[in-house]
C-alpha positions, 0 to 999 in steps of 0.5 A, a space after each residue: 215661913 218663920 226663920 230661926 237664926 242661931 250662932 255660937 255666940 249672940 251679942 245683945 246689949 253689948 254682951 255675949 250670950 251662949 245658946 240664944 237664938 231668935 225667931 223672925 217672922 215677917 219683919 219682926 223678931 217674934 221669939 228668942 230662947 234656947 235653940 232647942 226651945 225655939 225649934 220645938 215651938 216652930 218645927 216648920 221654921 227655916 234655920 240660918 246660922 250655926 256654930 261658926 258664926 256670931 249673931 249681932 244686931 245690925 249697926 247704925 251709922 249715926 252721921 254720914 254724907 252719902 257721897 259714895 266716893 271719898 273726897 280724896 278720890 275726887 281730888 280734895 286733900 285732907 286739911 283743916 276743916 275750915 280749909 277743907 270745906 272751901 275746897 269741896 266746891 271743886 267736887 265733881 257732880 254725881 247723880 244723887 241716886 247713884 251716890 246713895 245707892 253705892 253708899 247704901 251698898 258699902 254700908 250693908 257690906 259693913 254690917 250697917 242697916 240704917 244711916 243718918 244722911 246729911 245731904 250735900 247738894 250738887 245744886 242748892 236750886 235742885 235740892 227738892 229734886 235731889 232728895 227723892 233720888 237719894 231716897 230711891 238709891 237707899 231704898 234700892 240698896 235696902 237700907 234704912 235712912 234718916 234723911 237730913 236736908 241741910 240749911 244754912 243762912 250765915 257765916 258760910 266762908 268764915 265764922 265771924 269778923 267777915 270784913 277783916 277776912 275780906 280785907 286780907 284778900 287781894 282784889 282779884 280774890 275778894 269778889 270771888 270770895 263774896 260770891 262763895 259766901 251764900 246759897 240761893 235757898 231761903 228758909 221759906 223755900 227750904 221748910 216747904 221742901 221739907 214739908 213736902 218730903 215729910 208728907 210723902 216719905 216719912 215712915 213712922 211705922 216700918 222706919 224705912 225712912 225718917 225725914 228730919 231737919 238739919 240746920 247744918 251747924 251752929 255757926 252757920 245758922 241764925 238763932 231764928 233758923 235753929 229755933 224754927 228747925 227745933 219747933 218743926 221737928 218737935 211738932 212732927 215727932 221727928 228729929 234735928 241733927 246738927 254739926 257742932 263744936 267740930 273744931 276749936 275755932 267753932 268753940 271760939 266763935 261761941 265765946 266771941 259772939 255770946 261770951 259763953 259756950 255754944 251749949 249754954 247759948 243753945 240752952 238759952 234759946 231752947 234748942 237742947 232736948 232729946 229730939 236733937 243729935 249733935 255731930 262731932 262735939 270734939 270741943 265740948 267743954 267739961 262743964 257742959 257734958 252734964 248739961 247734954 246728959 240732963 237734956 237727953 241730947 245725942 252726940 254722933 262721934 266721928 273719930 276718923 273724920 276728926 282725925 283726918 281733918 285735924 279737929 281733935 279727939 272728942 272726950 267720948 269716955 267722959 260723955 258716956 260715963 256722964 250718961 250722954 247718948 253717944 253713937 258712932 258715925 262714919 261722916 263718909 270720911 273714914 281713916 282708910 276711905 273704906 266705910 268699914 264701920 267695925 274698924 271705926 268702932 275699933 278706932 273709937 274704942 282705942 282713941 276713946 281710952 285716953 292716957 292717965 289712970 284718972 281717965 274714964 274707961 270706955 268698955 268694949 261693951 259700951 262701944 258695941 252699943 254705940 254702934 247698935 242701939 244707942 246709934 239707932 236711938 240718936 238717929 231714929 228716936 227711942 220709939 224705933 225698935 232698932 239696934 237690939 235683938 229683942 222680941 218685938 223689935 225689927 229684924 235687923 241683924 248680922 252674922 259674923 264669920 267667927 272662925 275667920 275672926 279667930 284666925 289660925 292659932 287661936 285655941 278652940 276654947 279661947 276667948 271666954 264668953 266674957 272676953 268675946 266683945 273685947 276680942 271681936 272689937 279688936 279683930 273683926 272687919 267688914 270682910 268677916 261679915 257674911 250675912 245681913 238681914 234688914 226688916 226680916 229680909 236677907 240683903 247680903 248673903 255669903 258677902 254678896 248683895 242679893 239683888 245688886 252687883 256693887 261692881 256695876 254701880 262703881 262702873 256707872 259712877 266713874 262713867 257719870 262723873 262730871 269734873 269741873 276743875 277749879 282752883 279758886 278754893 285752894 287759893 283762899 287756903 293761905 288767907 283762911 289759915 292766916 285768919 284763924 291763926 289770929 284767933 289762936 294767938 288771942 288771949 282766951 283764958 277759957 280756951 282749955 280742955 
């Protein structure tokens, strides 16, 4: 039976509209128009929503790691990325099915219907077994996923000058550090795993699962590996996602290695195109922003993670103004460790509007699109009908409690429709989300998942944690910091914002 969904306001393409209802039949939005018109056309349809709600497209988390629990809760303190990564070796092992299930539930309660999952293996030797388990967890939660199995083949411990770093270490640490500088997975094995997963799980019709390729980061992957990843994705009409320019040291690495910016080097090897999404991009150079736009490269902006790991603030407004497709991702590392996507959008908006009258403006309407249709575009591709409340699109949507967002003391006629996107962006939180639909089916009703009790999943995760405490990574901190501090002190006239 069709369902007519209506609200006091409807957000479409970041703009608030009045008296715009939609009709959902099966997994698809089949009609849109004034409520009275839809009721006349579909007299037997069920009705959902009402004047106490705001209707909006469900959101897409354009970059995450699906750990379920934040790294701080698992004993790893925030620090500079290069130090923090070395500490992740002490993270306890949690079954990938449980972490994906819990991560998916958290995201749905935050209004997110789709996620880009950059997988962190518990064991590289078990990667082939872990990936289907993660997909099973997301499926049980009822959330769409673009799965990015990672691959690296160089520079895992430091980006360059590896021997200089080892020479800094005392003998007792040197051998342990050498052992930590590699993974037991060849490129041939990786692409065989990827091919099997693509053939068994990739869904280009309903867009429940996309299998994509992820050379984990430009500094961690050889040119040959990056080129092969792009060729693999393009030949299968899927996408590539890669971390890039998260810290200033990754920017320095590029200039040390090639004498040019990272993006100019990727352009030289043919790795830039509309099939590619780059996560973070904090240290993109101004001269390269136009190149991103010209090549149609997507950017996944992760403001909380960038702040927590002291990486900096990406020039989001500048990129958006140039026509770069910028989506928002949580990175599994939100400011409050709560995976609140609405708060992440607010933080991205606030920090994106930089000081100085000459700075570009980042509007509330643009940020809503960065969380919805643009994020869906750079995660699943422009052909996937996601992120818009448009006829023919897949019915992924949310209903926000408008009365709760307004709060006590707000006049009944305030804010105006024109101000609504700004008002919502400043005030809405995950607890204001009442109902979430994915593919025409309600997965969250009245703030609760319709099939899964999230507290049961939390309990099972804590019961299954397998802590293996270690201190080796933290013993490297002082040496890693000293190593990269030397890069800070070099005369690098091109290193400026």
